[in-house]
C-alpha positions as CSV (number, residue, x, y, z in Angstrom):
1,M,-7.3,24.5,0.2
2,L,-9.4,25.2,3.5
3,L,-12.5,25.0,1.2
4,L,-11.3,21.6,-0.2
5,L,-10.7,20.3,3.3
6,A,-13.8,21.7,4.9
7,Y,-16.3,19.9,2.5
8,P,-15.3,16.0,3.7
9,L,-15.2,17.5,7.4
10,L,-18.6,19.3,7.4
11,S,-20.1,16.5,5.3
12,H,-18.7,14.0,7.8
13,V,-20.1,16.1,10.8
14,A,-23.6,16.1,9.1
15,S,-23.6,12.4,8.7
16,L,-22.7,11.8,12.3
17,R,-25.3,14.1,13.4
18,S,-27.8,13.3,10.6
19,D,-28.1,17.1,10.8
20,G,-29.7,19.1,7.8
21,I,-28.2,22.1,8.7
22,W,-24.2,20.8,8.9
23,A,-25.3,18.9,5.5
24,A,-26.4,22.4,4.0
25,A,-23.2,24.0,5.5
26,A,-21.0,21.0,3.6
27,M,-22.9,21.8,0.4
28,F,-22.2,25.4,0.8
29,S,-18.6,24.9,1.3
30,L,-18.5,22.9,-2.1
31,V,-20.6,25.6,-4.1
32,L,-18.3,28.1,-3.1
33,L,-15.2,26.2,-3.9
34,L,-16.6,25.6,-7.3
35,L,-17.3,29.3,-7.6
36,L,-14.4,30.8,-6.2
37,A,-12.5,31.2,-9.7
38,P,-15.6,33.0,-11.4
39,L,-16.1,35.3,-8.2
40,A,-12.4,36.2,-8.3
41,Q,-12.6,37.0,-12.1
42,R,-15.9,38.9,-11.4
43,R,-17.9,37.0,-13.8
44,G,-21.5,38.4,-13.8
45,W,-23.1,35.3,-13.3
46,A,-21.1,34.0,-10.5
47,L,-22.5,36.1,-7.5
48,P,-26.1,35.5,-8.5
49,L,-25.6,31.7,-8.8
50,L,-24.2,31.9,-5.3
51,L,-26.8,33.6,-3.9
52,L,-29.4,31.4,-5.5
53,C,-27.8,28.4,-4.3
54,T,-27.5,29.8,-0.7
55,L,-31.0,30.4,-0.5
56,A,-32.0,27.0,-1.9
57,L,-29.5,25.4,1.0
58,V,-31.1,27.6,3.6
59,W,-34.6,26.3,2.3
60,L,-33.2,22.7,2.4
61,A,-31.5,23.0,5.7
62,G,-34.5,21.7,7.9
63,S,-35.4,19.0,5.0
64,P,-34.1,15.3,4.8
65,L,-33.1,16.3,1.4
66,A,-30.1,18.4,2.5
67,W,-28.2,15.1,3.4
68,M,-29.2,13.3,0.4
69,L,-27.6,16.0,-1.7
70,L,-24.1,14.8,0.1
71,L,-24.5,11.4,-1.6
72,A,-23.9,13.0,-5.2
73,P,-20.2,14.5,-5.0
74,P,-18.3,11.2,-4.0
75,V,-19.8,9.8,-7.5
76,V,-20.0,12.6,-9.7
77,F,-16.3,14.4,-8.7
78,P,-14.3,10.9,-9.3
79,L,-16.2,10.6,-12.6
80,L,-15.4,14.1,-13.6
81,V,-11.7,13.8,-12.8
82,A,-11.6,10.2,-14.4
83,W,-13.1,12.0,-17.6
84,G,-10.2,14.7,-17.4
85,F,-7.6,12.0,-17.5
86,A,-9.3,9.7,-20.0
87,R,-9.9,12.2,-22.7
88,T,-6.1,12.7,-23.1
89,L,-5.6,8.9,-23.8
90,G,-6.6,9.3,-27.5
91,A,-4.4,8.4,-30.3
92,G,-1.8,11.0,-31.0
93,Q,-2.4,12.8,-27.8
94,V,0.1,13.5,-24.9
95,P,-1.5,11.8,-21.7
96,L,-2.4,14.1,-18.9
97,I,0.5,12.9,-16.7
98,G,2.9,12.8,-19.4
99,R,2.1,16.6,-19.9
100,I,3.0,17.1,-16.3
101,M,6.3,15.0,-16.6
102,R,7.3,16.8,-19.8
103,A,6.8,20.1,-18.0
104,L,8.9,19.0,-14.8
105,Y,11.8,17.3,-17.1
106,Q,11.9,20.3,-19.4
107,R,12.1,22.7,-16.5
108,A,15.2,20.5,-14.9
109,G,16.9,20.4,-18.5
110,M,16.4,16.7,-18.8
111,P,15.1,14.4,-21.3
112,V,11.9,12.4,-21.4
113,T,12.6,8.6,-22.4
114,A,10.3,6.4,-24.3
115,A,10.1,4.4,-21.7
116,L,8.9,7.3,-19.3
117,E,6.3,8.2,-22.1
118,R,4.9,4.7,-22.1
119,Y,4.9,4.8,-18.1
120,T,3.0,8.2,-18.0
121,R,0.2,6.8,-20.4
122,Q,-0.3,3.5,-18.3
123,L,-0.3,5.7,-15.2
124,T,-2.9,7.8,-16.5
125,G,-4.9,4.9,-17.5
126,A,-4.2,3.3,-14.0
127,W,-5.9,6.6,-12.7
128,V,-9.0,6.5,-14.7
129,A,-9.5,3.0,-13.2
130,V,-9.0,4.0,-9.9
131,L,-11.2,6.9,-10.1
132,V,-14.1,4.9,-11.5
133,L,-13.7,2.2,-9.1
134,L,-14.1,4.9,-6.3
135,A,-17.1,6.2,-8.2
136,A,-18.6,2.8,-8.1
137,L,-18.1,1.9,-4.7
138,N,-19.5,5.5,-3.4
139,L,-22.4,4.8,-5.9
140,A,-23.2,1.5,-4.1
141,L,-22.8,3.1,-0.7
142,A,-25.0,5.8,-1.7
143,A,-27.8,3.1,-3.1
144,S,-27.5,1.3,0.4
145,A,-27.5,4.0,2.8
146,V,-30.4,3.7,5.3
147,P,-32.2,6.3,5.8
148,G,-32.4,8.1,2.6
149,G,-30.5,6.1,0.2
150,L,-31.3,5.5,-3.3
151,L,-32.7,2.3,-3.2
152,V,-35.0,3.4,0.0
153,M,-36.0,6.4,-2.2
154,L,-37.2,3.8,-4.7
155,G,-39.1,1.8,-2.1
156,L,-36.6,-0.8,-2.2
157,R,-34.6,-2.3,0.7
158,P,-30.9,-2.5,0.4
159,W,-29.3,-6.0,0.7
160,W,-26.5,-4.7,2.6
161,P,-27.6,-1.3,4.5
162,V,-25.2,1.1,5.8
163,T,-25.8,3.8,8.3
164,H,-24.9,7.5,7.6
165,E,-21.8,7.3,9.6
166,Q,-20.4,4.3,7.7
167,W,-21.2,5.8,4.5
168,S,-19.3,9.0,5.6
169,W,-16.3,7.1,6.9
170,C,-15.9,5.4,3.6
171,A,-17.1,8.3,1.3
172,N,-15.5,11.2,3.0
173,I,-12.4,9.5,4.9
174,A,-11.4,6.4,3.3
175,N,-11.6,7.6,-0.5
176,W,-8.8,10.2,0.5
177,G,-6.7,7.7,2.0
178,L,-7.2,5.3,-0.9
179,I,-6.2,8.2,-3.5
180,G,-3.2,8.9,-1.0
181,G,-2.2,5.3,-0.9
182,F,-2.1,5.1,-4.6
183,F,0.1,8.2,-4.9
184,V,2.8,6.6,-2.4
185,L,2.6,3.6,-4.2
186,E,2.9,4.9,-7.5
187,Y,6.0,7.3,-6.5
188,A,7.7,4.5,-5.0
189,L,7.4,2.5,-8.1
190,R,8.5,5.4,-10.4
191,T,11.5,6.1,-8.2
192,R,12.7,2.4,-8.9
193,L,11.9,2.3,-12.4
194,F,13.4,5.8,-13.3
195,P,16.3,6.5,-10.7
196,D,17.5,9.5,-12.9
197,R,14.8,12.0,-12.3
198,P,14.5,15.9,-11.4
199,D,13.3,15.1,-7.7
200,R,15.3,13.4,-5.0
201,N,12.0,12.8,-2.7
202,A,8.5,13.0,-2.7
203,V,8.6,16.4,-0.8
204,Q,10.9,17.9,-3.4
205,F,8.5,16.2,-6.2
206,A,5.4,18.2,-4.7
207,R,7.7,21.2,-4.5
208,Q,8.4,21.2,-8.1
209,M,4.8,20.5,-9.1
210,A,3.7,23.4,-7.2
211,Q,6.4,25.6,-9.1
212,L,5.0,24.8,-12.5
213,G,2.7,27.6,-11.7
214,P,-0.9,28.7,-11.7
215,A,-0.9,29.3,-15.6
216,F,0.3,25.6,-16.3
217,W,-2.3,24.0,-14.2
218,R,-4.9,26.3,-15.5
219,D,-4.3,25.3,-19.1
220,L,-3.6,21.5,-18.3
221,L,-6.8,20.4,-19.5
222,R,-7.2,22.5,-22.5
């Protein structure tokens, strides 16, 4: 959790300061987050890859390229998560959110209605749309960043240039606010549509999600 919070904060500081060292630190926190599970499982390739990435980031820390690397995660990661949702929407498949709801209702000894099944499929599709939209907005911001944006790299002048600081407020801060806002609105809608639920409030819902256990979350996308 600390590493998950560290990346946007370090990236934001790097953008405010236009500092390659802070940018390299942000990327290192992201690399470490991605390699945490393989390192814990003592995979033979994980430690050499971490060392290689660390050396590359140390080398890039004094270069403008270090900050430019920060443009990629706000585009790539929402698309990867969107793909994780979208691949469960095929005919005959249980949508990702449907799998979560089935587990929660089964744990509480409650039946999953046909209406809830339809709702979870629609909600899974809505998350795909939200995440793709976020990725598109972040790509537009990355293209318009000055200096070091994608259009500037191609020798083009952005129609609506944004500073590093403006890019960061959107990509590292506002994105999380939008995602959190969607969570809140969706939960409020679900409480109205489905009053007979395993949870009584959002805190209990989050607790029940956590109680599903690491094995459930690890196997969710398999």
